[in-house]
C-alpha positions as CSV (number, residue, x, y, z in Angstrom):
1,M,-113.4,-26.9,-56.5
2,T,-115.4,-29.9,-57.9
3,I,-113.8,-31.7,-61.3
4,Y,-117.2,-30.1,-63.3
5,T,-116.3,-26.8,-62.4
6,S,-112.4,-27.2,-63.4
7,L,-113.7,-29.2,-66.5
8,K,-116.4,-25.9,-67.9
9,K,-112.7,-23.9,-67.0
10,F,-110.7,-26.0,-69.3
11,G,-112.8,-25.5,-71.9
12,I,-113.4,-22.1,-71.8
13,L,-109.7,-21.7,-71.4
14,L,-109.3,-23.9,-75.3
15,V,-112.3,-22.0,-76.4
16,F,-110.5,-18.9,-75.4
17,L,-107.2,-20.4,-77.4
18,A,-109.0,-21.6,-80.6
19,G,-110.3,-18.3,-81.2
20,I,-106.8,-16.3,-81.1
21,Y,-106.1,-19.0,-83.1
22,V,-108.2,-19.1,-85.9
23,T,-108.3,-15.3,-85.9
24,A,-103.8,-15.2,-86.3
25,Q,-104.5,-17.5,-89.8
26,L,-107.7,-14.9,-90.6
27,F,-105.1,-12.6,-90.4
28,N,-102.0,-14.3,-92.4
29,Y,-104.7,-15.4,-95.0
30,S,-105.5,-11.6,-95.8
31,K,-101.5,-10.5,-96.0
32,V,-101.0,-13.3,-98.2
33,D,-104.1,-13.1,-100.4
34,D,-105.7,-9.4,-100.2
35,P,-105.8,-8.7,-104.3
36,T,-105.4,-5.1,-103.5
37,K,-101.8,-5.7,-103.0
38,D,-99.0,-5.0,-105.7
39,H,-97.5,-8.6,-105.8
40,I,-101.8,-9.3,-107.1
41,G,-102.3,-7.0,-109.4
42,S,-99.6,-7.3,-111.2
43,E,-99.6,-11.0,-112.0
44,Y,-103.6,-10.6,-112.8
45,M,-102.4,-7.7,-115.7
46,S,-99.6,-9.0,-117.2
47,K,-102.0,-12.2,-118.4
48,Y,-104.9,-10.4,-118.7
49,N,-105.2,-7.8,-121.9
50,V,-107.8,-6.2,-123.5
51,Y,-107.2,-5.4,-127.5
52,A,-108.1,-2.2,-129.9
53,L,-108.3,-3.8,-133.4
54,K,-106.7,-2.5,-136.4
55,T,-109.0,-1.5,-139.4
56,P,-108.8,-2.5,-142.3
57,L,-107.4,-0.2,-144.9
58,D,-109.2,-1.4,-147.7
59,M,-112.7,-3.3,-148.4
60,R,-115.7,-3.5,-149.8
61,F,-119.9,-5.0,-149.8
62,A,-120.7,-6.7,-152.6
63,G,-118.2,-5.0,-154.6
64,E,-118.9,-1.9,-154.0
65,L,-115.7,-0.2,-151.6
66,V,-116.4,1.2,-148.6
67,P,-115.0,4.7,-148.0
68,L,-112.7,3.9,-145.2
69,E,-110.6,7.2,-145.8
70,R,-114.1,8.8,-143.3
71,W,-113.2,9.1,-140.2
72,D,-117.2,8.5,-139.5
73,V,-117.0,5.5,-141.6
74,K,-114.0,4.0,-140.1
75,E,-115.0,4.7,-135.9
76,S,-118.2,3.2,-137.3
77,L,-116.5,0.1,-139.0
78,D,-114.7,-0.7,-135.7
79,R,-117.3,0.0,-133.1
80,E,-118.4,-3.2,-134.6
81,L,-115.6,-5.5,-135.1
82,L,-115.2,-4.4,-131.4
83,V,-118.8,-5.9,-130.3
84,N,-118.6,-9.0,-132.8
85,T,-115.1,-10.1,-132.0
86,Y,-115.2,-9.5,-128.0
87,W,-119.0,-10.9,-127.9
88,Q,-117.0,-14.4,-128.2
89,S,-119.8,-16.4,-127.8
90,Q,-122.2,-15.6,-129.8
91,T,-119.6,-15.2,-132.7
92,L,-118.6,-18.5,-132.4
93,L,-121.5,-19.6,-132.8
94,F,-122.8,-17.8,-136.3
95,L,-118.9,-19.8,-136.9
96,K,-120.4,-23.0,-136.0
97,R,-123.9,-22.5,-137.6
98,A,-122.5,-21.0,-140.9
99,N,-120.3,-24.1,-141.4
100,R,-124.0,-26.0,-141.5
101,Y,-126.1,-23.5,-144.0
102,F,-123.7,-21.8,-145.4
103,P,-123.3,-24.0,-148.2
104,I,-127.2,-24.5,-148.9
105,I,-127.1,-20.7,-149.4
106,E,-124.5,-19.8,-151.5
107,P,-125.1,-22.0,-154.7
108,I,-128.5,-19.8,-154.9
109,L,-127.1,-16.6,-154.3
110,K,-124.4,-17.4,-157.0
111,E,-127.8,-18.9,-159.1
112,Q,-129.8,-16.1,-158.5
113,G,-127.2,-13.7,-159.5
114,I,-127.0,-12.2,-155.7
115,P,-123.8,-11.2,-154.2
116,D,-121.9,-13.8,-152.0
117,D,-122.1,-11.6,-148.9
118,F,-126.1,-11.0,-148.8
119,K,-125.0,-15.0,-146.6
120,Y,-124.0,-12.4,-143.6
121,L,-127.2,-10.4,-143.9
122,A,-129.3,-13.4,-143.1
123,L,-126.6,-14.7,-140.6
124,I,-127.2,-11.2,-139.0
125,E,-131.1,-11.4,-139.3
126,S,-131.5,-14.3,-137.4
127,G,-128.0,-15.6,-136.6
128,L,-128.8,-18.1,-138.5
129,I,-131.1,-20.0,-136.4
130,P,-134.3,-21.3,-138.4
131,T,-137.0,-20.1,-135.5
132,V,-136.1,-17.4,-134.7
133,V,-139.0,-14.2,-134.4
134,S,-138.6,-11.3,-134.2
135,P,-140.6,-9.0,-132.0
136,A,-142.6,-7.7,-135.1
137,G,-143.0,-11.0,-135.9
138,A,-140.1,-11.9,-138.4
139,V,-139.4,-15.4,-139.0
140,G,-136.9,-17.6,-140.8
141,F,-133.5,-16.9,-141.8
142,W,-134.4,-13.9,-143.3
143,Q,-136.9,-12.6,-141.2
144,F,-139.5,-12.1,-143.2
145,M,-143.0,-10.6,-142.3
146,A,-146.2,-12.4,-144.0
147,P,-147.4,-9.8,-146.1
148,T,-144.2,-10.3,-147.7
149,A,-143.4,-13.5,-147.9
150,K,-147.0,-13.6,-149.7
151,D,-145.8,-11.2,-152.3
152,Y,-142.8,-13.3,-152.6
153,K,-144.8,-16.0,-153.3
154,L,-144.2,-17.5,-149.8
155,E,-146.6,-20.0,-148.3
156,V,-147.9,-19.0,-145.1
157,N,-150.3,-20.2,-143.2
158,K,-151.3,-21.7,-140.1
159,E,-150.2,-25.5,-140.8
160,V,-147.2,-24.5,-143.3
161,D,-145.0,-21.2,-143.1
162,E,-142.5,-21.0,-145.9
163,R,-140.6,-18.4,-144.6
164,Y,-138.8,-21.3,-142.3
165,N,-137.7,-23.2,-145.4
166,I,-134.1,-21.8,-145.8
167,E,-134.0,-22.7,-150.0
168,K,-137.5,-20.9,-150.4
169,S,-137.0,-18.3,-148.3
170,T,-133.7,-17.6,-150.2
171,Y,-135.3,-17.6,-153.9
172,A,-137.4,-15.2,-152.3
173,A,-134.8,-13.2,-150.0
174,C,-132.8,-13.1,-153.9
175,K,-136.2,-12.0,-155.6
176,Y,-136.4,-8.8,-152.9
177,L,-133.2,-7.7,-153.1
178,R,-132.8,-8.1,-157.1
179,D,-135.9,-5.8,-157.2
180,S,-134.1,-3.4,-154.6
181,Y,-130.8,-3.7,-156.3
182,K,-133.4,-1.7,-159.6
183,K,-134.7,0.9,-158.1
184,Y,-130.8,1.7,-156.5
185,K,-128.1,0.4,-158.1
186,S,-125.9,0.4,-154.8
187,W,-125.7,-3.1,-152.6
188,T,-125.0,-1.6,-149.3
189,L,-128.6,0.8,-149.6
190,V,-130.1,-2.7,-150.8
191,A,-129.2,-4.4,-147.5
192,A,-130.0,-0.7,-145.4
193,S,-133.6,-1.1,-147.0
194,Y,-133.4,-4.4,-146.2
195,N,-133.5,-3.8,-142.4
196,A,-135.3,-0.6,-142.6
197,G,-137.8,-0.8,-145.5
198,R,-138.1,0.7,-148.7
199,R,-140.2,3.3,-148.4
200,F,-137.9,4.7,-145.3
201,I,-134.5,5.0,-147.5
202,D,-136.3,6.7,-150.1
203,K,-137.8,8.9,-147.7
204,Q,-134.2,9.3,-145.4
205,L,-132.5,9.9,-149.1
206,K,-134.7,12.7,-150.6
207,L,-134.8,14.6,-147.3
208,Q,-131.4,14.4,-146.6
209,D,-130.5,15.0,-150.4
210,A,-128.3,12.2,-150.0
211,G,-126.8,9.6,-152.8
212,T,-125.0,6.2,-150.3
213,Y,-125.9,4.4,-147.1
214,F,-122.8,6.3,-146.1
215,D,-123.8,9.5,-146.6
216,L,-127.3,9.0,-143.7
217,L,-128.0,9.6,-140.8
218,L,-130.0,6.5,-139.3
219,G,-131.1,5.9,-136.4
220,E,-128.5,3.2,-133.8
221,E,-130.4,-0.4,-135.8
222,T,-130.2,0.5,-139.3
223,G,-126.8,2.8,-139.0
224,R,-125.3,0.3,-137.5
225,Y,-126.4,-2.5,-140.1
226,V,-123.8,-2.4,-143.2
227,F,-121.2,-1.8,-141.0
228,R,-122.1,-4.9,-138.7
229,I,-122.3,-7.4,-141.9
230,L,-119.4,-6.2,-143.0
231,A,-117.8,-6.5,-139.3
232,I,-118.7,-9.7,-139.4
233,K,-117.7,-10.7,-143.1
234,R,-114.2,-9.2,-142.0
235,I,-114.5,-11.3,-138.6
236,M,-115.4,-15.2,-140.3
237,E,-113.3,-14.7,-143.4
238,N,-110.2,-13.8,-141.5
239,S,-111.1,-15.8,-137.9
240,E,-107.8,-16.2,-136.1
241,D,-106.7,-13.4,-136.6
242,F,-109.8,-12.4,-134.8
243,G,-108.6,-15.3,-131.8
244,F,-111.3,-17.8,-132.3
245,R,-109.6,-21.6,-132.7
246,F,-111.8,-24.4,-133.3
247,R,-110.9,-27.6,-134.6
248,D,-113.3,-28.8,-138.0
249,G,-115.0,-31.2,-135.1
250,D,-116.2,-28.0,-133.5
251,L,-118.3,-26.9,-136.8
252,Y,-121.6,-28.1,-136.9
253,P,-122.2,-30.4,-139.9
254,N,-123.4,-30.4,-142.7
255,I,-126.0,-33.3,-142.7
256,P,-126.7,-34.7,-145.7
257,T,-130.3,-35.4,-146.9
258,R,-133.0,-36.3,-149.1
259,K,-136.1,-35.5,-150.2
260,V,-139.5,-36.6,-149.5
261,K,-142.7,-35.7,-151.1
262,V,-146.2,-36.5,-150.2
263,N,-149.2,-35.0,-152.0
264,T,-151.8,-36.1,-149.6
265,K,-152.4,-35.1,-146.1
266,V,-150.5,-36.5,-143.1
267,E,-152.3,-36.8,-139.7
268,N,-149.8,-38.0,-138.1
269,F,-146.6,-36.5,-138.5
270,A,-145.3,-38.1,-136.0
271,G,-146.0,-41.3,-137.5
272,F,-144.5,-40.1,-140.5
273,A,-141.1,-40.0,-139.1
274,K,-141.5,-43.3,-137.7
275,E,-141.7,-44.6,-140.8
276,N,-139.4,-42.5,-142.6
277,G,-136.0,-43.8,-139.4
278,V,-136.7,-40.4,-137.6
279,N,-138.4,-39.0,-135.0
280,Y,-140.5,-36.4,-134.9
281,K,-138.2,-34.2,-133.5
282,I,-135.6,-34.7,-136.1
283,L,-138.3,-34.2,-139.1
284,K,-139.0,-30.6,-137.1
285,F,-135.5,-29.8,-137.0
286,F,-135.6,-30.0,-140.9
287,N,-138.6,-28.8,-141.3
288,P,-139.6,-26.0,-138.8
289,W,-142.2,-25.1,-142.2
290,L,-144.4,-27.6,-141.0
291,R,-145.5,-26.2,-138.0
292,K,-148.7,-28.3,-137.0
293,P,-148.1,-32.1,-136.1
294,Y,-150.2,-32.7,-139.0
295,L,-150.9,-31.0,-142.7
296,T,-154.5,-31.1,-144.1
297,N,-153.3,-30.7,-147.7
298,K,-156.4,-29.3,-148.5
299,Y,-155.8,-28.7,-152.4
300,K,-153.5,-32.2,-153.0
301,K,-150.6,-30.1,-153.0
302,E,-146.7,-31.2,-154.0
303,Y,-144.9,-30.8,-150.8
304,E,-141.1,-31.9,-150.3
305,I,-140.1,-33.2,-146.8
306,T,-136.1,-33.4,-145.7
307,L,-134.6,-36.1,-144.2
308,P,-131.2,-37.0,-143.1
309,A,-129.9,-38.8,-145.7
310,K,-130.1,-42.8,-145.3
311,G,-126.7,-43.8,-142.6
312,Y,-127.1,-40.2,-141.6
313,I,-129.7,-40.1,-139.2
314,N,-127.7,-40.0,-135.8
315,F,-124.2,-39.4,-136.8
316,A,-121.7,-38.7,-134.2
317,F,-119.7,-35.4,-134.7
318,S,-116.0,-37.7,-134.7
319,E,-117.9,-39.1,-138.5
320,Y,-117.9,-35.2,-139.3
321,K,-117.4,-34.4,-143.2
322,K,-116.7,-31.0,-145.0
323,P,-119.3,-29.4,-146.9
324,S,-117.4,-29.8,-149.8
325,D,-117.7,-33.8,-149.0
326,S,-120.8,-33.9,-148.8
327,A,-123.3,-33.4,-151.4
328,T,-127.5,-33.5,-151.1
329,V,-129.2,-36.7,-151.8
330,K,-132.9,-36.3,-153.7
């Protein structure tokens, strides 16, 4: 037998023994970490729980009592509480954005005589994302369609679209909501008609011989609409009870602003931004209603462009101030 043959046989033996060793180790691993074994399952189940939620006994929307003694109403609210509690990422983002935008929306609602609860309508309409566009073409915080926006005196064209302006669109929404309340004398029907349209709600009220939103059989979206507002209101007003934990610094800050008036054309908003101490990105963040990188302003209209107040252009989260501590600077 040659040395080569001996080494070859020895090598085969080593491979064989290594195979036995690996097989034994895999067998032992499967015995210890098999997820179907009771000791793994029991440990997992002791740490992971999904809880049913307690629905409130009393709840109101815009001062109007929600008939929670009715099983159909209670179950509809329960569904939205579950969906929005366990869709944690979205609801936490709602809480973060609300800290920035509610301080702008709330005073306008109060000034215009619209119940404060309608801020939650804006939230579920757009998620408080100013640039969101619906499949139907509705845009902005309050999701106005272009014809309705124009009816309520918002400017909508290729260069300027005030549906994206949080202040002006909120004033327009207040007028729309007031007109609806004159018609329905019910804030819940006002909310439903904001989603489905007045004509549709009028038709269903007549067809079903009904007098309230809670008596109407509606499609999936409008049927859930008011209950979703109610659920978001309940969760956001009692966030810790629903398991949401955050520090003040985790919320998106309400940034103090200043207004720069413009009544001439602007050839280049990138240059305009630099002249005012910001970049184009920041200018567009505060003014998404400017739809082009220029403004022809043919009729010399006066516009107010919102910019961060001096000293707040690039402040960090560590320098966060609560909304009550930071007023808008004009």
